[in-house]
MIGU-639347 format. One record per residue: x, y, z of N, C-alpha, C in turn. Coordinates in steps of 0.2 Angstrom, whole numbers, plus 2048, in hexadecimal, padded with zeros to 3 digits. Example, Ala and Ser with C-alpha at 12.3 -4.5 7.8 and 13.67 -1.06 7.14 Angstrom:
2
8427E482783E7EA8278427F0827;8407F58238447FB824840800827;
// end
This chain:
278
8201ED7B581E1F37B38241F47AC;8211F47A68241F879F8271FF7A2;82F1FF7A18312057A183520979C;83320D79C83621279583D217796;83E21679C84521A79C8492177A1;8482127A284E20E7A584D2077A2;8542027A28551FD7A28551F97A8;8521F37AC8551EF7B18551E97AE;85D1E77AF8601DF7B08631DE7B7;8641D67B78661D47BE86E1D07BA;8721D57BA8791D37B887D1CE7BD;87C1CF7C487E1C87C98761C57CD;8771BF7CF8741BE7D28731C27D9;86A1C27D88691C77DE86A1CF7DE;86F1D27D886F1D87D68691DC7D0;8671E17D18611E47CE8661E97C9;8661EA7C48681F07C38661F47BE;8641FC7BF8602017BC8662057B8;8612067B386720A7AE86320E7AC;8632157AD85F21A7A986221A7A3;85A21D79F85C21A79685921F794;85C22779585A22C79086122E78F;86722A78C86C22E78886D235786;86823478186823B77C865240780;86223F78786124478C867244793;86D24279287124179786B23E79C;86723A79D8642387A286223D7A5;85F2427A385B2457A68562447AC;8552467B18502447B584B2497B7;8462447B083C2477AF83A2427B4;8322447B58302427BA82F2387BA;82E2397B082C2317B083322D7B2;83922F7B183F22C7B383E22B7BC;83E2307BE83E22F7C583B22A7C8;83422B7C682E2267C48312207C4;83321B7BF8352197BE83B2137C1;83F2187C68442197C78412167CF;83E2187D383B2197D88382127D8;83520F7D182F20A7D18332027D2;83A2047CE83F1FD7CF8411FD7D5;8442037D88482017DF8411FE7E3;83A2017E38381FE7E98341F67E5;8361F57E08321EF7DF8381EB7E1;8411EC7E08471E97E38461E77EB;8421EC7EE8421ED7F483D1E77F8;8381E77F38321E17F48341DC7F2;8391D97EE83B1D37EB8411CE7EE;83E1C77F18421C77F484A1C27F1;8481C37EB84D1C17E78531C77E3;8531CC7E98561D27E585A1D47EE;8601D67EC8631D77F48671DD7F3;8681E17EC86B1E87EC86B1EA7E6;86A1F17E48671F57DD86E1F97DC;86E1F87D68741FC7D38722027CF;8742097CE87020F7C987520F7C5;87520F7BF8792117BA8762177B5;87A21A7AF87821C7A987A21A7A6;87721C79F87621879887A21D795;87D21E79088222478D88822578F;88722A79089022F79288F233799;88A23379B88A2337A28842317A7;8852307AE87F22E7B38792327B2;87A2387B387423F7B18752457B3;87424A7AE87724F7AE8712547B4;86B2517B58682547BA8622537BA;85E2597BB8562587BA85625C7B4;8502587B084D25C7AA84B2607A9;84E2667A784C26D7A784926F7A0;84626B79B84426C79583B26A796;83A26779E83226479E8302687A3;82A2657A782726C7AA8262667B0;82D2667B482B2617BB8262607C1;8222677BE81D2687C38152637C1;8172607BC81025C7BA8132547BA;80D2507BD8102497BD8142477C1;81624A7C781B2477CB8192427CD;81E23D7CF81E2387D18182347D7;81823B7DA8162397E18152417E4;80E2437E780B2467EB80F24A7EF;8132517F18152537F481225B7F5;81225D7FD8102637FF8102677F9;80B26E7F880C2747F281127A7F7;81127F7F18142857F581A2857F4;81E28B7F582428D7F582A2877F7;82D2857F48312807F483027A7F4;82827A7F08262737EF82B26D7EB;83026F7E583326A7E08382667E6;83D26D7E984226A7EF83F2667F2;8382667F78362637FC83425C7F8;83025B7F182F2577ED8372527EC;8392537E98412507E684424E7ED;8442507F384624E7FB8432487FB;83C2487FC8372437FD83B23C7FB;83D23B7F283F2377F08452347F0;8472397F08502377F18502337F9;84D2357FF84D23180384A22D805;84322C8008402247FF8462207FC;84A2217F985121C7F685521C7FD;85622080385921F80885621B80C;85221B80D84D21881184D210810;84B20F80684C20780884F20480B;84D1FC80B8501F68108571F680D;8561F680585C1F28028601F87FF;8671F67FF86C1FB7FD86B1FC7F5;86E2027F486E2057ED8752077EC;8782057E587F2077E587E20C7DE;8802127DE8802177DA8872167D4;8872147CE88B2147CB88C2197C6;89221D7C78922267C48992237BD;8942287BA89B2297B689922E7B1;89D2337AD89C2397A98962407AE;8942427AB8922477B088B2437B4;88E2477BB88A2447C188624C7C3;8822507C287F2597C387A2587C7;87925B7CA87425F7CD86F25A7D0;8672597CC8622547CE86724C7CE;86C24B7CB8702437CB8742447CF;87924A7D387C2477D88772467DE;87024B7DF86A2467E38692417E2;86B23E7DE8672367DC86C2337DE;8722347DF8792307E08782307E8;8782387EA8782387F18732347F5;86E2317F186922E7F486A2267F5;86E2257F187121E7F387521C7F8;8782157F887A2138008822137FF;8832147F888C2137F588B2167EF;8922187EC89321D7E889921B7E4;8982177E089F2157DB89F21A7D6;8A521E7D48A42227CF8AA2217CA;8A92227C48B12247BF8B32287C2;8BC2267C38C222B7C38BF2327C0;8BD2337BA8BE2387B78B523D7B8;8B22397BA8A923B7B98AC2447BA;8A62467BC8A524E7BC89E24E7C1;8A024F7C789B2527CB8992577CF;89425B7CD8932607D188A2647D0;88A2687D288326E7D28842737CF;8842747CB88427B7C688027F7C7;87A27E7C98722817CC8742877D0;87A2887D587A28B7D987D2917D6;8802917D08832997CE87F29D7CC;87829A7C98742A17C586C29F7C9;86A29A7CE8622967CF8622967D4;8652907D98652927E086A28C7E3;86A28B7EA86D2857EC86A27E7EA;86A2787EA8692737EA8632717ED;85E26F7EA85926B7ED8592687F3;85F2637F386225E7F986B2607FB;86A26480186E266803872261803;87725E80287D25880388225A804;88525E80288B25F80488E25F809;88C26380F89126281389125B818;88C25881888A25181B89024D816;89224D81189724880C89A24B80C;89D25180B8A625480B8A825780F;8A32598148A725F81A8A7267818;8A526B81E8A427181D8A8274815;8B02748168B22778128B327480B;8B126F8098B326C8048AA270801;8A626D80489F27180389D278802;8A127A8068A02828058A52857FD;8AC2837FC8AE2837F48A82817EF;8A627A7EF8A12777E989A27A7E9;89827C7EE8912837F18932897EE;89A28B7ED89B2927EB89C2947E5;89D28F7E38A028D7DC89A28B7D8;8982847D989427F7D389927C7D2;89E27C7D28A52797CF8A326F7D0;8A926C7CA8A82647CD8AD2647CF;8A925D7D28B22587D48B22547D1;8B72527CD8B924A7CB8B72437CE;8B823F7CB8B62397CF8B92377D5;8C12397D28C72387D68C423B7DD;8C32427DC8C22487E38BC2457E6;8B72437E48B02427E78B223C7EB;8B62387EA8B72337ED8BB2347F2;8C02387F18C523B7F78C223F7FD;8BD2437F68B92487FF8B3245802;8B123F7FF8AD23B8018A623D801;8A423F7F989D23D7F489E2377F5;8A32367F38A222E7EE8A52297F2;8A32237F18A821C7F58AF21D7F2;8AE21B7ED8B52197EA8B221A7E3;8B921D7DF8BA21E7D78BF2167D5;8BE2177CF8C12127CA8C22167C4;8C72127BE8C62137B98BF2147B5;8BD2167B18B82147AC8B520D7AA;8BD20B7A88BC2047A68BC1FE7AC;8BD2007AF8BC1FB7B78B51FC7BB;8B32027B98AC2057BD8A61FF7BD;8A61FC7B889E1F77B78A01F07BC;8A71EE7BC8A81E77BE8AA1E97C5;8AC1EF7C88AC1F17CE8A51F17D3;8A41F47CD89C1F47D28981EE7D3;8991EA7D08971E27CE8991E07D3;8A01DF7D68A41DB7D98A21DD7E2;8A01E47E189D1E57E88951E57E9;8921E57E288C1E47E588A1DB7E6;8901D87E388E1D17E58901CE7EC;8961D37ED8981D27F48921D37FB;88E1DA7FA88A1DB7FE8831D77FD;8831D27F787B1CF7F687E1C87FC;8861C77FD8861C18028811C1809;8811C980A87F1CB8128751C9811;8731C381586C1C38158691C9816;8631CD8138611D381385E1D5818;85D1CE81D8581D282285D1D4827;8641D38268691D882986A1DA827;86D1DC82186F1E181C86B1E781E;8641E781E8611EC81E8621F0824;8651EC82A8651F083086C1F4830;8711F282B8791F582A8781F8828;8721F98238721FF82086F206822;86B20382786720782B86A20A832;86D20683287120A839877210835;87A20E83387E21582F87921B82D;87321982986D22082886C22282F;86A21F83686922083D86D22583F;87522483D87922784187B22E83C;87722F836879236834872238833;86C23683586623A83886623D83F;86B23984386B23C84B86F24184A;87524284487824884487524D841;86E24C83D86A25183B86B252833;86C24B82F86E24B82686524E825;86024882885A249823856250825;85825382A85425982F85725E829;85F25E82986126482785F26681D;86026081B85E25F815859260812;85325E81784C25F81784C267818;84E26A81F84F27281E851278818;85827181485927780E85327980A;85027680A84C27780584727D805;84628080A84628680C84A28A807;85228A80A85528F80A85428E7FF;85428A7FD8542887F584E28C7F4;84828C7F88412907F48422977F5;8472997FB8482A27FD84C2A57F5;85129D7F48552A27EF8522A37E7;84E2A07E68492A27E08462A97DE;8472AD7E78402B47E78472B77E6;8502B57E68542BC7E28552BE7DD;8562C37DC8552C87D585A2C27D1;85F2C07D48652BD7CF8612B77CA;85E2B37CF8592AD7CF8532AF7CA;8502B27CC8482B37C884B2B87C3;8522BC7C08532BD7BC8562B87B6;8592B47BA85E2AC7B68552A97B3;8522A87B684C2A37B58472A67B0;8462AD7B28422B07AC8432AF7A5;84A2AC7A484C2AC79B8492A379C;8472A179F8462997A084329879A;84329279683C291792840288791;83A28379083C27F78F83B27A78A;84027C78784327977F849276780;84D27177F85427277B85627777B;85627B77485C28077485B28677A;85528777D85728D78185928B789;85828478B85B28179186128278E;86427E78986C281787870286788;86B28A78686E29278786D29378D;86929278F86B29579987029379B;87028D79A87728679E87B28979C;87D28A79588428D794884295796;87E29879887F29F79B88129F7A1;87F29C7A68812997AB88A2987AD;88C2927A689228F7A98972947A4;8962977A089B29879A89F29B79E;89F2A17A58A42A47A78A72A17AC;8A629A7AC8AB2957B18AF2917AC;8AA2917A88AF28C7A18B02857A3;8AB2837A58AA27A7A68A22787A5;8A12727A689D26E7A389C27079D;89727079789626F79289A27578F;89E27A79289F28078F8A728078E;8A727A7918B02787938B327778D;8B827C78E8BD27B7868C1277786;8C22727818C626B7828CD26E77E;
// end
């Protein structure tokens, strides 16, 4: 199918690469972009000539998160049960859809990887990042906990607490040291090192590779990762009933200027992300 928001190529034999292609929006995840990501990954999972996929972002970053300038309740890529917490349940189902694919997926992260962008990276099997990437979940400051509460599973309780209580970002180097990412490289190396790894993975027969991938995921699930992240959607829904979250959300308007002002309101006191003074 023709795509509007992604580019798909095959840079190496048996390697599919998907580039999120909304650079003017910092690859913000609207419903169409998510739909196209899922379609391309599922097509690769069915294609006997593909062994592994890479996800990366065009322009200055991987993804700055969900597109807050659009109404993401409209034209969602798949049905999810309605009621409080619908959005969090919905996106969790999609991210676990990537987790459950037979073939591995690599997230290649540079620049900002924020909020929903971190959830997309979490759903992937291997995460290679640029040393100077900025990886964080700033909505915890004025909106809610994450839709997908991956922090304690990837970085441990103490680091998770630090990140969840501040919304501060990890650098790419820190993300690799703490366990969110697999490895970090200089930005100039990132493309090639990701392709080198994908080539090595593609040497293993697909029918065996899917079992290798599944064995790691099953261990995480036995420890409770899937159940905990799904249960976290109820806590996320509860956050929107708090006075602070309701006050913040009451001033939100779905236009670029308003969204930028709201994000600046959230981050100015912390002096980071787009409000950082160079």
